[in-house]
BADOVEX-600237 format. One line per 5 residues: number of its first residue (from 1); their letters; for each residue z, x, y of N, C-alpha, C, O. Coordinates in steps of 0.1 Angstrom, whole numbers, plus 2048, in hexadecimal, padded with zeros to 3 digits. Atoms other than C-alpha are relative to their C-alpha. Last residue first. Example, Ala and Ser with C-alpha at 12.3 -4.5 7.8 and 13.67 -1.06 7.14 Angstrom:
2	SA	800/7F7/7F5/847/889/7F5/808/7F8/80B/809/7FD/816  800/809/7F4/84E/87B/7D3/800/809/80C/807/813/80C
This chain:
345	WPTTT	801/7FA/7F4/59A/9A3/C6A/7F1/806/803/7EF/80C/80D  80E/7FF/800/5A9/98D/C51/7FA/806/80E/7FE/802/819  808/809/7F7/5CE/995/C55/7F1/802/800/7EB/80C/804  808/7F9/7F6/5DE/9A6/C37/7F5/7F6/809/7ED/7EE/803  7FE/802/7F3/5F7/992/C26/7FA/805/80C/7FD/803/818
340	DGPVR	808/7FA/7F6/5EA/994/C03/804/7FA/80D/800/7EF/80F  7FE/7F1/7FF/601/98F/BE6/7F8/806/80A/7F8/812/80B  7F3/7F9/805/5F3/96D/BDD/802/80F/802/7FA/817/7FD  804/7FA/80D/5D7/962/BF5/80C/806/7FA/813/80E/801  7F9/7F3/803/5E2/947/C0C/7FA/805/7F3/7F7/7FF/7E8
335	QYVAF	7FB/802/80E/5CA/92C/C19/806/810/7FB/800/81A/7FC  808/801/80D/5C5/935/C3D/809/7FD/7F4/815/7FD/7F3  7F9/804/80E/5D4/92C/C5E/7F7/801/7F5/7EC/7FA/7F4  807/806/80B/5C6/93B/C7E/809/7FF/7F6/812/808/7F5  7FE/7FE/80D/5D7/942/C9E/7F8/7FA/7F8/7F1/7F0/7FD
330	FDKTA	7FE/80C/809/5CA/94A/CC0/806/801/7F2/807/80D/7ED  7FC/7FD/80C/5C3/964/CDD/805/7F1/7F9/808/7E6/800  7F1/7FD/800/5B1/959/CFB/803/801/7F1/7FC/7FC/7E9  7FA/7FD/7F4/58B/956/D04/80F/807/7FF/812/810/806  7FA/80A/7F8/57E/952/CE0/806/808/80E/80A/813/80D
325	PSLFR	7F4/7F7/7FB/563/966/CCD/807/7F6/80C/800/7F0/814  807/7F7/7F7/551/94E/CB7/80A/805/80A/816/800/80B  80A/7F9/809/55F/939/C9B/7F8/80A/805/7F0/810/7FE  7FB/7F2/805/57C/934/CB0/7F8/805/7F7/7FC/80F/7F1  7F9/7F7/7F8/56F/919/CC6/803/80B/7FB/802/815/803
320	QPISA	804/7F1/805/557/90A/CAE/807/80A/806/804/815/804  7F9/7FF/80C/568/8E5/CB4/7FD/80F/7F8/803/812/7EE  808/806/80C/561/8E8/CD7/805/803/7F4/80C/80D/7F3  802/7F8/80E/578/8EB/CF4/7F6/7F8/7F7/7F3/7EC/7F8  805/7F1/7FB/57C/8E1/D1A/7FD/809/7F5/7F9/814/7F7
315	PNPVF	80C/801/7FA/57D/8BB/D10/7FA/80E/804/7EE/811/805  800/7F6/7F6/59D/8BF/CFB/7F1/802/805/7EA/809/7FD  80C/803/7F6/5AA/8A6/CE6/801/808/808/80B/80B/80E  7FA/804/7F2/5C1/8B5/CCC/7F7/7FE/80A/7F1/808/80D  7F3/80B/800/5B5/8B1/CAA/805/7FD/80D/808/7F2/811
310	ISPSA	7F7/7FF/7F7/591/8C2/CAF/80B/7F5/7FF/808/7E9/801  7FA/80D/7FA/57E/8C1/C8F/80B/804/80B/814/80B/807  7F6/7FE/7F6/56B/8DE/C7E/803/7F3/809/7FA/7EC/80D  7FB/80C/7F8/553/8D1/C63/80D/802/808/817/7FC/805  809/80C/800/552/8ED/C4C/807/7F5/80A/813/7F3/80B
305	ADPGG	7FF/806/7F2/565/90E/C55/7F8/7F4/802/7F2/7F3/80D  80A/7FB/7F8/559/91E/C33/7FF/7FB/80F/7F5/7FB/816  802/7F1/7FE/56D/907/C20/7F6/805/808/7EE/7FD/80D  804/7FA/80C/570/8E1/C29/7FF/810/801/7FE/815/80C  800/80A/80B/57A/8C9/C45/7FA/806/7F1/7F7/7FE/7E8
300	YTILI	80C/7FB/807/587/8E4/C5B/7FF/7F5/7F6/809/7F1/7F0  801/801/80F/5A2/8DC/C75/7F3/801/7FB/7EA/801/803  80B/804/807/5A5/8E6/C99/801/802/7F2/805/80D/7ED  800/800/80E/5C2/8E5/CAF/7F5/7FE/7FB/7F0/7F3/7FE  809/805/80A/5BE/8EA/CD5/805/805/7F2/80A/810/7EF
295	PWEPN	7FB/805/80E/5D3/8EE/CF5/7F5/7FC/7F7/7ED/7F4/7FB  7FE/7F8/80E/5C2/906/D0D/806/7F7/7F5/804/7FB/7E9  80B/7F9/806/5B0/8F5/D2A/803/805/7F3/7FA/805/7EA  809/807/806/5CA/8DA/D34/7F6/808/7F7/7F3/804/7EC  80B/803/7F6/5E7/8EE/D3D/7F5/7FB/7F8/7F4/800/7EC
290	IDLQM	7FF/80E/7F8/600/900/D25/7F4/7FD/807/7EC/806/808  806/801/7F2/601/91A/D0B/800/7F2/806/801/7E8/7FF  80D/7F8/7FF/61B/920/CF1/7FB/7FE/80C/801/7FF/817  80C/805/7FB/63E/912/CF2/7F4/80A/7FE/7F6/816/7FC  804/7F9/7F1/659/91B/CDB/7F3/7FC/804/7EB/7F7/7FD
285	GRVAG	80D/800/7FD/66B/90C/CBC/7FE/806/80D/807/808/815  803/7F7/7F5/688/90B/CA6/7F3/800/806/7E9/801/7FE  7F3/7FC/7FD/696/8F0/C8F/800/80C/80B/80A/80F/812  7FF/7F2/7FF/675/8DD/C92/80F/804/803/816/7FE/80C  7F7/7F8/80A/676/8BB/C83/802/810/803/807/817/7FA
280	VDVLI	808/7FE/80A/65B/8A6/C94/808/80A/7F6/803/80F/7EB  804/80C/805/672/897/CAD/7FA/802/7F4/7FD/7FA/7EB  7F4/804/809/682/8BA/CB4/7FC/7F3/7F9/800/7F2/7ED  7FE/7F8/80C/65E/8C7/CBE/80C/7FC/7F8/80C/7FD/7EC  80A/801/80A/659/8A8/CD3/801/809/7F2/801/805/7E6
275	QALSA	7FD/80E/808/678/8AD/CE5/7F9/7FE/7F5/7FE/7FE/7EA  7F6/7FC/80A/671/8D1/CED/804/7F4/7F9/809/7F4/7EE  807/7F8/80B/650/8C5/CFC/80B/804/7F8/809/803/7EC  805/80B/807/665/8AB/D13/7F7/806/7F4/7F4/7FF/7EA  7F5/809/808/67B/8C6/D1F/7FA/7F6/7F5/7FF/7F3/7EA
270	STQDS	7F8/7F7/80C/660/8DE/D27/809/7F9/7F8/809/7FB/7EC  7F8/7F6/7FA/64D/8C1/D3B/804/80A/7F5/7FF/808/7EA  7F5/7FC/808/630/8AF/D29/807/80B/80B/801/814/811  7F4/806/7F7/615/89A/D38/80D/803/7FC/815/7FA/7FB  801/802/7F1/5FD/89F/D1D/80B/7FD/806/814/7F7/801
265	AAVYI	800/80B/7FA/607/8AA/CF9/7FE/800/80E/804/80A/814  807/7FF/7F3/605/8C5/CDF/801/7F4/806/801/7EA/7FE  800/80E/7F9/61B/8CC/CC0/7F8/803/80E/7F9/80E/813  807/7FF/7F0/617/8E6/CA5/800/7F5/807/7FE/7EB/801  805/80F/7FA/631/8E5/C88/7F9/804/80D/7FF/80A/817
260	LNGEA	806/7FF/7F1/634/904/C71/7FE/7F2/803/7F9/7E9/7FC  80C/805/7FD/648/901/C4F/7FC/7FF/80E/805/7FA/815  807/7F3/7FC/667/914/C47/7F2/7FE/803/7EB/808/802  805/7FC/80D/67A/8F7/C35/7F5/80B/802/7ED/80F/7F9  7F4/7FC/808/691/8EF/C53/7FB/806/7F1/802/80C/7E9
255	DIGLG	7F7/809/806/671/8EC/C68/80C/807/7F7/80D/813/7F6  7FE/7FE/80E/662/907/C7F/80A/7F6/7FB/815/7F5/800  7F3/800/807/653/901/C9F/800/802/7F4/7F5/802/7ED  800/7FF/80E/633/905/CB6/810/801/7FA/819/808/800  7F6/7F9/805/62D/8F8/CD8/7FF/804/7F2/7F6/7FE/7EC
250	TRWVA	800/7FE/80F/611/8EC/CED/80D/807/7FC/813/80F/804  7F9/7F7/805/611/8DD/D12/800/801/7EF/7FF/7F7/7E8  804/7FD/80E/5F8/8C9/D26/80A/80B/7FB/809/815/801  80D/7FE/801/60A/8C0/D49/7FF/803/7F0/80A/803/7E9  805/804/80A/62C/8B4/D57/7F0/802/7FD/7E8/7FC/804
245	PVGGL	7F8/7FC/80B/63C/8CB/D6F/7FA/7FC/7F1/7F9/803/7E7  7F7/80C/806/622/8C8/D89/806/805/7F3/801/80D/7EB  7F3/800/7FF/615/8E8/D9A/80B/7F5/7FC/817/7F5/7FF  7FF/80A/7F6/5EF/8E0/D9B/812/800/804/816/7F8/80C  809/803/7F9/5EC/8F0/D79/804/7F5/80C/808/7E9/80A
240	TVGWD	808/80A/804/60D/8FC/D6E/7F4/7FE/808/7F5/802/814  806/807/7F3/61C/91D/D72/7F7/7F6/7FB/7EE/7F9/7F2  80D/7FD/7FC/633/925/D51/7FA/7FA/80E/7FF/7F1/813  807/7FF/80C/652/91B/D3F/7F0/7FF/805/7E8/7F7/800  7FF/7F4/808/66F/925/D57/7F4/800/7F6/7F3/80B/7F0
235	GDSAS	805/7F4/7F8/668/90C/D74/7FE/80C/7F7/7F6/815/7FA  80F/800/802/66E/8EF/D5A/7FA/80D/807/7F1/813/802  804/7F8/7F3/693/8F8/D57/7F1/800/801/7EA/80A/7FD  7FF/80A/7F6/69D/8DD/D3B/7F9/807/80E/7F2/800/817  80D/809/7FF/690/8F4/D21/800/7F7/809/7F6/7F1/80B
230	LPTPQ	80B/7FB/7F7/6A9/90E/D2B/7F6/7F6/801/7EF/7F5/80C  7FE/803/7F4/6C5/8FA/D19/7F6/805/80D/7F6/7FF/817  7F6/7F6/7FB/6B5/8FD/CF8/802/7FB/810/7FB/7F3/816  804/7F8/7F5/6A6/8DD/CEA/80A/80A/807/815/807/80B  7FE/807/7F4/6B6/8D5/CC9/7F9/809/80A/7F6/815/808
225	GGDVL	806/80D/802/6AF/8DD/CA3/804/7F8/80E/805/7EB/80D  7F6/808/808/6C5/8FC/CA4/7FC/7F0/801/805/7E7/802  7F9/7F7/809/6AC/90A/CBE/80B/7F8/7FA/810/7EF/801  7F7/807/80A/692/8FC/CD1/806/809/7F9/801/813/7F5  7FF/80C/7F9/67F/90A/CF0/809/7F7/7F9/80F/7EE/7FE
220	LPLNQ	800/809/807/686/92F/CE6/801/7F1/807/809/7EF/810  7F5/801/809/67F/947/D01/7FC/7F3/7F7/7F2/7ED/7F8  7F4/804/7F9/659/94F/D10/80F/7FF/7F5/80E/803/7EA  803/807/7F4/63D/957/CF9/80C/7F8/805/811/7EF/7FF  7F5/806/7F7/63D/970/CDE/7FC/7F7/80A/7F0/7F8/80F
215	RAMVI	804/805/7F1/626/977/CC1/80A/7F9/807/80F/7EF/803  7F6/805/7F6/62E/98B/CA2/7F9/7FC/80D/7F1/803/813  807/807/7F3/619/994/C83/80A/7FA/809/812/7F2/804  80E/7FE/7FE/61C/9A8/C65/7F9/7FA/80C/7ED/7FB/810  807/809/7F8/641/9AF/C65/7F2/802/800/7EE/80E/801
210	GPGPK	802/80D/808/655/9C0/C4A/7F8/7F3/806/7F7/7E9/800  80B/801/80A/64D/9E1/C57/7FF/7F4/7F8/7F5/7F1/7F1  7FE/7F9/80D/662/9DA/C76/7F4/801/7F7/7EA/7FB/7FA  7FD/807/80B/654/9CC/C97/801/80B/7F6/7FA/815/7F6  80B/7FE/809/652/9E3/CB6/806/7F6/7F3/812/7F6/7F1
205	SGGEW	80E/804/7F9/665/9DD/CD7/7F3/7FF/7F7/7E8/7FB/7FA  804/7F6/7F7/687/9DC/CC6/7F0/7FA/805/7EB/7EF/804  802/7F2/806/697/9BE/CB2/7FA/808/80B/7FA/802/816  7F4/7F7/7FE/6A8/99F/CC0/7FE/80E/7FC/807/816/7FC  800/7F0/804/68C/987/CC2/80A/809/804/80E/80A/810
200	DIIDV	7FB/7FA/7F2/696/962/CC3/801/80F/7FC/809/815/7F5  7F4/7FA/7FF/683/956/CA2/803/805/811/7FA/806/819  7FF/7FE/7F1/667/940/C97/80E/803/803/816/7FB/801  7F5/807/7FB/65F/945/C72/7FF/803/810/7F8/80B/816  802/800/7F1/646/950/C59/80B/7F8/807/811/7EF/801
195	RGDSY	7F9/80B/7F9/64A/959/C35/7FB/800/80F/7F5/80A/813  807/80E/7FF/62E/96A/C21/808/7F7/80A/803/7ED/80F  7FF/809/80B/641/989/C15/7FC/7F3/801/7FF/7EA/7F9  808/7FD/80C/633/9A0/C2E/803/7F9/7F4/7FA/7FA/7EB  7FA/7F6/809/642/98A/C4A/7F8/805/7F5/7EF/7FE/7F1
190	AVVTA	804/800/80C/632/975/C66/806/80C/7F7/804/817/7FC  801/7F5/809/644/970/C84/7FB/7FD/7F2/7FF/7F4/7EC  803/805/80D/644/956/CA1/7FB/80C/7F7/7F1/813/7FB  80A/7F8/807/657/964/CBD/7FD/7F9/7F3/806/7F6/7EB  803/807/80A/66E/954/CD9/7F3/805/7FB/7E9/806/802
185	LGKIM	80D/80A/7FE/677/96F/CF1/7FF/7F9/7F1/803/7FF/7E7  7FE/80C/7F7/69A/97E/CF4/7F6/7F7/800/7F8/7EC/805  7F5/805/804/68F/9A4/CEF/803/7F2/806/800/7EF/811  7F8/7FF/7F5/66B/9AC/CF9/80C/7F7/7FA/80A/7EC/7F5  7F5/809/7FF/653/9B9/CE0/80B/800/809/810/80B/80C
180	PFYLT	7F3/7FE/804/639/9D1/CEC/808/7F3/7FF/808/7EB/808  7F6/800/7F5/615/9C7/CF2/80E/801/7FA/810/7F9/7F0  809/801/7F5/5F6/9CF/CDA/80B/7FE/80D/807/803/818  7F7/806/7F6/60D/9DA/CBE/7F7/801/80D/7F6/80C/813  803/7F9/7F2/5F2/9E0/CA3/80B/7F8/808/80C/7EB/807
175	GHTYF	7F8/7F5/7FE/5F9/9DA/C7E/7FD/806/80C/7FB/813/80C  807/7F8/807/5E0/9BD/C7C/803/80F/801/7FA/818/803  809/805/80C/5F3/9AC/C94/7F8/809/7FC/7F3/811/803  802/7F7/80C/610/9B0/CAE/7F7/7FA/7F5/7FA/7EF/7F0  80B/805/807/614/9A0/CD1/7FC/80A/7F6/7F7/815/7F9
170	GAASD	805/7F8/80B/633/9A2/CE5/7F5/7FA/7F9/7F4/7EE/7F8  7FB/805/80F/637/98F/D05/7F9/809/7F6/7EE/80E/7F8  802/7F3/80A/62F/993/D2B/80B/7FB/7F3/816/7F5/7F2  7F4/7FE/80A/62B/971/D3A/800/80B/7F9/7F8/80B/7EF  7F7/80A/7FB/610/96B/D54/80D/800/7F9/817/7FB/7FF
165	QEYFG	7FF/7FF/7F2/5FD/98C/D51/809/7F4/806/80E/7F5/811  7F5/7F7/7FE/605/98C/D2C/801/800/810/80C/802/815  805/7F3/7FF/5EE/96D/D27/80D/809/807/816/804/80E  803/7FE/7F4/601/950/D1A/7F9/80E/802/7FB/817/7F9  7F7/800/7F5/605/944/CF6/7FA/804/80E/7EE/801/80F
160	SNFTT	7F3/7F7/801/5F0/93A/CD7/808/7FD/80D/80B/7F2/811  7FD/7F9/7F4/5D7/91D/CD2/80C/809/7FF/815/805/7F8  7F9/805/7F6/5CF/910/CAF/802/809/80B/801/815/809  7FF/7F5/7F4/5B9/915/C91/807/7FA/80C/806/7EE/80D  7FE/804/7F1/5BB/904/C71/7FF/80B/809/7FF/817/806
155	LLRPW	7F9/80C/7FE/5B2/908/C4B/801/7F9/80D/7FC/7EE/80F  7FA/802/7F2/59B/926/C47/805/7EF/7FF/7FD/7E6/7FD  7F3/804/804/596/930/C21/807/7FC/80E/813/7FD/80F  7FB/807/80D/572/935/C21/80D/7FA/7FC/80F/7F1/7F4  802/80F/7FE/570/93F/C46/802/7F8/7F2/808/7EE/7F1
150	ASQPV	7F4/806/805/582/962/C3E/7FC/7F0/801/804/7E7/7FD  7FE/7FF/80D/562/977/C3E/80D/7F7/7FA/80F/7F5/7EF  807/808/809/555/965/C5C/805/803/7F2/805/7FA/7E9  80C/7F8/807/571/975/C70/7FA/7FA/7F6/801/7F5/7ED  7FF/7FE/80E/584/95C/C83/7F5/806/7FB/7EA/801/7FB
145	MEPGR	805/80D/806/57E/964/CA9/806/802/7F1/80A/80D/7ED  800/809/7F4/587/984/CBF/7FC/7F2/7FB/7F7/7EA/804  80D/809/7FF/57A/999/CA3/801/7F8/809/7F6/7F2/80C  802/808/80D/594/9B5/CA9/7F4/7F8/801/7EB/7FB/809  7FE/80F/800/5A0/9BE/CCC/7FD/7FB/7F4/803/7F0/7F2
140	NLPTA	80A/807/805/5A0/9E6/CC6/805/7F0/7FE/80E/7ED/7F7  801/800/80D/5B9/9F4/CDD/7F5/7F6/7FD/7F1/7ED/805  809/7F5/805/5B4/9FD/D01/7FD/800/7F1/7F5/807/7EC  7FB/7F6/807/5C5/9DB/D0B/7F5/809/7FC/7E9/805/7FB  807/7F5/803/5C0/9BF/D23/808/80C/7F9/813/80F/7FC
135	GPGEY	7FE/7F6/7F5/5D3/9A0/D1E/7F6/80C/7FE/7F1/80D/7F3  7F4/801/7F6/5DC/985/D06/7FF/809/80C/808/808/815  7F1/803/805/5C0/979/D08/805/80A/7F5/7FD/80D/7EC  7F9/7FE/7F5/59F/986/D16/80F/802/7FE/817/80B/801  804/7F6/7F7/587/98B/CFB/807/804/80D/804/80E/814
130	GLYLA	80D/806/7FA/59F/976/CE3/7F8/80D/80A/7FE/818/80B  801/801/7F1/5BA/988/CCF/7F3/7FA/803/7EA/7FA/7FB  80C/7F8/7FA/5C0/97C/CAD/7FF/7FF/80E/801/7F5/815  801/802/7F2/5DF/970/C9A/7F4/80A/804/7F2/816/800  806/7F4/7F9/5E2/965/C75/7FE/7FF/80E/7FD/7F4/813
125	LQTTS	803/7FF/7F0/5F7/94E/C62/7FB/80D/805/800/818/803  7FE/7F1/7F9/5F3/94F/C3C/7FC/7FD/80F/7F0/7FA/812  809/7FD/7F6/5F7/92C/C28/804/810/804/80D/817/7FF  80D/7FF/808/605/91F/C07/7F5/806/80B/7E9/806/809  7FF/7F8/80D/62A/925/C0E/7F3/801/7FA/7F1/808/7F0
120	TRIWA	802/7F2/7FD/626/91F/C35/7FF/806/7F0/7FB/812/7EE  7F9/7FB/80C/61D/8FA/C30/7FF/811/801/7F4/817/801  80A/7F6/808/60E/8F1/C53/80B/807/7F7/814/80D/7FB  7F7/7F9/809/618/8D2/C66/7F9/809/7F8/7EF/807/7F2  805/7FB/80B/602/8C7/C84/80B/808/7F8/812/811/7FE
115	CYAVI	7F8/7F7/807/60D/8B0/CA2/7F9/805/7F2/7F2/7FD/7EC  80B/7FB/80B/5FB/89F/CBE/807/80C/7F8/809/817/7FD  7FD/7F2/805/612/88D/CD5/7F9/802/7F5/7F9/7FA/7EC  7FF/7FD/80F/603/86E/CE6/802/80F/7FE/7FB/818/804  800/7F3/804/60A/863/D0A/803/802/7F1/80D/7FE/7EC
110	TPQTP	80D/7FC/803/5FF/83E/D10/7FF/80F/7FD/7F4/814/7F9  807/803/80F/621/82F/D09/7F1/807/7FF/7EC/807/7F4  80F/7FC/7FE/632/841/D27/7F9/7FE/7F3/7F5/807/7EC  804/804/7F2/655/834/D29/7F4/803/802/7F0/800/80D  7FF/80F/7FF/65B/834/D02/7FB/7FB/810/7F6/7F0/813
105	DSRFT	7F8/804/7F4/64F/859/D02/800/7F2/803/7F7/7ED/808  7F3/7F9/7FF/643/86C/CE3/80A/7F9/80B/816/7FC/80B  7FD/801/7F1/626/855/CD9/80F/803/802/818/7FC/7FE  7F6/80B/7FC/61D/861/CB7/803/801/80E/804/80B/814  7FD/804/7F2/603/875/CA6/80A/7F7/802/80E/7EE/7FA
100	TTLVS	7FD/80C/7FD/5FF/886/C82/801/7FE/811/803/808/817  800/804/7F1/5F0/8A3/C72/807/7F1/802/807/7E9/7F8  800/810/7FE/5F4/8B3/C50/801/7FE/810/807/807/817  803/804/7F3/5E9/8D8/C47/801/7F1/801/7F8/7EA/7FD  7FA/7F5/7F8/5F3/8E7/C26/800/7FD/80E/808/803/815
95	PPGPD	806/7FE/7F4/5EE/8C9/C0D/807/80B/809/813/80D/809  7FB/809/7F4/5F9/8D1/BEB/7FB/802/80F/7F7/80D/813  7F3/7FD/7FD/5E0/8E3/BD4/809/7F6/809/802/7EE/80F  7FA/802/80B/5BB/8E5/BD7/80F/802/802/813/80A/80B  7F8/7F5/804/5AD/8E7/BFC/80A/7FB/7F1/812/7F2/7F2
90	WTDMA	809/7F9/808/592/8CB/C01/808/80C/7FA/804/812/7F0  803/806/80D/5AD/8B4/C0C/7F8/808/7F8/7FA/808/7EC  807/7F7/808/5B5/8CB/C29/7FF/7FB/7F2/803/802/7E8  80E/7FE/7FA/5BE/8B2/C46/7F9/80A/7F7/7ED/80C/7FA  805/7F5/804/5DB/8A0/C34/7F4/804/806/7EB/7FB/805
85	VWKGE	80D/801/808/5E9/885/C47/7F9/80D/7FE/7F6/814/808  808/7F3/801/60C/881/C54/7F5/7FE/7F7/7F5/7F6/7EE  802/7FD/810/618/85F/C5F/7F7/80E/7FF/7EE/810/807  7F7/7F8/807/626/85D/C82/7FF/802/7F2/809/806/7EC  7F9/7F8/7F6/610/841/C8F/80D/808/7F9/815/802/7F3
80	GALAP	801/7F2/805/5FA/836/C71/809/809/809/80B/815/806  803/7FF/80F/5F4/813/C83/801/810/7FC/7F9/817/803  80E/801/803/606/813/CA2/7FD/804/7F2/804/80A/7EB  808/7F2/802/62B/80E/CA3/7F3/7FD/800/7EF/7F1/800  804/7FB/80F/638/7EE/CB0/7F9/80B/800/7F2/80F/80A
75	AIKPT	802/80C/808/64E/7F8/CC0/7F9/7F6/807/7FC/7F1/812  804/80E/7F9/64E/81A/CD2/7FD/7F7/7F4/7F7/7FB/7EB  7F7/802/7F7/660/83B/CC6/7FD/7F2/80A/804/7ED/814  809/806/7F6/650/83C/CA4/80B/7FD/80C/815/7F6/80A  7FC/80E/7FA/665/852/C8D/7FB/7FA/80C/7FD/801/817
70	VSPPE	7F8/800/7F5/650/870/C7E/805/7F0/805/7FE/7E6/804  806/808/7F5/649/86C/C5B/808/801/80D/814/800/80E  7FC/80E/7FE/65D/883/C45/7F7/7FC/80C/7F5/803/816  7F8/802/7F7/64D/8A7/C3E/800/7EF/800/7F7/7E8/7FD  80A/804/7F5/63D/8AF/C1D/809/7FB/80B/813/7F6/807
65	YPPPP	7FB/805/7F5/64E/8C3/C01/7F4/7FB/80A/7E9/800/80C  801/7F6/7F5/639/8C7/BE1/807/7F9/80B/807/7ED/80C  80D/7FF/7FA/643/8AE/BC5/802/808/80D/80C/808/813  801/80A/7F3/662/8B6/BB1/7F3/801/807/7ED/80B/806  7FC/7F9/7F2/65B/8C6/B91/800/7F5/809/7FB/7EA/808
60	VTTTT	80B/801/7F7/65B/8B2/B70/804/807/80D/80F/805/812  7FC/803/7F2/673/8BE/B57/7F4/801/809/7EC/80A/809  808/7FA/7F6/669/8B7/B34/803/7FE/80F/803/7F3/814  7FE/807/7F4/686/8B3/B1B/7F5/808/80A/7F5/814/80D  803/7F7/7F5/67B/8BF/AF8/800/7F8/80A/7F8/7EF/80B
55	SSPPS	807/804/7F7/68D/8AC/AD9/7FD/809/80C/806/810/80F  7F7/7FD/7F2/699/8BD/ABB/7F6/7FA/80B/7EA/7FC/80A  809/7F7/7F8/68C/8AC/A9B/805/805/80E/80B/7FC/814  80A/806/7FA/6AA/89D/A87/7F7/80A/809/7FB/814/80E  7FF/804/7F2/6BA/8B3/A6F/7F6/7F8/808/7EA/7F8/804
50	TTGTT	808/7F9/7F7/6B6/8B3/A4B/804/7FB/80D/808/7F0/80F  807/80B/7F8/6D1/8AE/A32/7F7/806/809/7F9/812/80C  807/80A/808/6DB/8C4/A15/7F9/7F7/806/7F1/7F0/801  7FB/80D/801/6F8/8D2/A28/7F7/7F6/7F7/7FB/7EC/7F2  7F2/7FF/808/6F1/8F5/A28/805/7F4/7FD/80E/7F4/7F5
45	SSHGT	7F6/80A/7FC/6CC/8F2/A36/80B/804/7F7/808/80A/7ED  7F4/7FF/809/6B1/90C/A3C/80B/7F5/805/80D/7F1/810  7F4/7FA/7F8/691/900/A4F/80C/800/7F5/80D/7F8/7EC  803/7F7/7F9/66F/8F8/A3F/80D/80A/807/80C/815/80B  807/803/7F3/676/8D7/A36/7FC/80A/807/7FA/808/813
40	TAPAS	80A/7F7/7FD/67D/8DC/A10/7F8/7FD/80D/7EC/7FB/80D  80E/807/7FD/69C/8C5/A0D/7F5/80C/805/7F9/814/80E  804/803/7F1/6BA/8D8/A00/7F1/7FC/800/7E8/800/7F9  808/7F3/7FC/6C0/8D3/9DB/7FD/7FD/80D/7F9/7F2/810  80F/802/7FF/6DA/8B8/9D4/7FA/80D/806/800/816/80C
35	TRPAA	807/7F5/7F8/6FD/8BC/9C9/7F3/7FA/7FF/7F0/7F3/7F6  811/800/804/713/89E/9BB/7FA/80A/80A/7FE/809/816  80A/800/7F6/738/8A3/9B9/7F2/802/7FC/7EE/809/7F3  808/7F4/7FD/74A/89B/999/7F8/7FF/80D/7F0/7F6/80E  7F9/7F7/7F7/761/87D/99B/7FC/80C/803/800/812/80E
30	SGGLQ	801/806/7F2/747/865/98B/806/808/80B/801/808/816  80D/7FF/7F9/741/87E/96F/800/7F8/80C/7F8/7FC/815  803/7F5/7FA/765/880/967/7F2/804/806/7F0/80D/80E  7F7/801/7F4/76C/85B/964/7FE/811/805/7FD/813/811  806/807/7F2/74E/858/94E/808/802/80B/803/801/816
25	LAIFV	80E/7FB/7FA/756/875/938/7FB/7F7/80A/7F6/7FB/814  7FA/7F4/7F9/77C/869/935/7F4/808/805/7F4/80F/80F  7FB/805/7F4/771/847/92A/802/80C/80A/800/80B/816  80D/807/7F8/759/853/90D/806/7FF/811/800/803/81B  809/7F4/7FD/776/86C/900/7F5/7F8/80A/7F3/7FD/815
20	AAILV	7FA/7F9/7F5/78E/84D/901/7F9/80D/804/7FB/811/810  800/808/7F5/777/837/8ED/806/807/80C/800/806/817  80D/801/7FC/771/851/8D4/7FF/7F8/80D/7F7/7FC/816  7FF/7F1/7FB/797/858/8CE/7F1/800/807/7EF/807/811  7F7/7FD/7F1/79B/832/8CD/7FD/80D/806/7FC/80E/812
15	VVLLP	808/80B/7F7/77E/82D/8B2/806/803/80E/800/805/819  80D/7F9/7FD/78C/84C/89C/7FA/7F9/80D/7F5/7FF/816  7FC/7F5/7F8/7B0/83D/89D/7F3/808/807/7F1/80C/812  7FC/805/7F3/7A2/81B/891/803/80F/80A/7FE/810/815  80E/803/7FB/78E/82F/874/804/7FA/80E/7FD/7FD/818
10	ILRQR	809/7F5/7FC/7B0/840/86B/7F3/7FC/805/7EE/804/80D  7FB/7F9/7F2/7C7/823/86D/7F4/80A/803/7ED/809/80D  806/809/7F6/7B6/80F/84E/801/806/80F/7F9/804/818  80F/802/7FE/7BB/82C/839/7FA/7F7/809/7EF/7FA/80F  804/7F6/7FB/7DF/82F/840/7F1/803/802/7EC/809/80C
5	RRRRM	7FD/802/7F1/7E5/80C/83A/7FB/80C/807/7F4/80B/811  80A/80B/7FB/7D3/80F/818/803/7FF/80E/7FA/7FD/816  80C/7F9/7FC/7EA/82F/810/7F4/7F8/804/7EB/7FE/809  7FF/7F7/7F5/809/81C/817/7F4/809/801/7F1/80E/80C  800/807/7F3/800/800/800/801/809/80D/7FA/807/817
């Protein structure tokens, strides 16, 4: 009896043992960590997972600076009054010469101020003698006009300052000092690194090696974005035609971004010309020539001095004025050639 009971228990124990082993294998398999081969993405991976593709952020450069519109002083404003218009649309890149007009005096609505803004980072400012101005000199006067070799990149031309006999002032261009620099005078300066500025001259009688052009004319008319105290003294700003204080006057300023601003208007005193410079954004400024015969700014409608157009109305001038020998000295503005500040001569 006892043997039969033992014989029946052995198969039962075997079944229980097999079941226990099977359960242990199942539990052990579910607890074991699973590993997978790294994904073949061309990049090494220690986690077995792929990283999301990296995103590239595109930085859009800001648009080139352009001057803000001039705030009209008379309401309602005329169509386009105070709005800058590019005059060198044929020139690739950002506009280098923009012009606008506005009525500068609410008490005299017929007076129009003519303004031109010149981007100095894309242009080269050059200075030339005329066959009379700025004065007599034994030195070579140069071409006395825009040299034809420079016509392909000519953008604009405009009048300079007084004759030496009327107001002594420094005149330096093309490596030649024609008239010595005078301390305390307003000076438009072009540097060898391409910068242009209008400064109160504090140097000696000869420009240093970093200066490629300098033209003086009277003291500063605008400084610190405001008319200077001397601007109110009309008698200190030149002999006027007929002795009247309000005549055609021109001026040149520099804005806070380092760009040039030329202005011209009829019936201006020294004080009102200073205010026009301030109104168009000049932080420093100087008076250029005065009286009806001399104010002029010419733009060109294409390369090779094509389609010259007088912007400042002047019946005494013709559009080709600076394409042949000129009476007085003048400025020319060219497309800049990178790395070259040599005055076309």
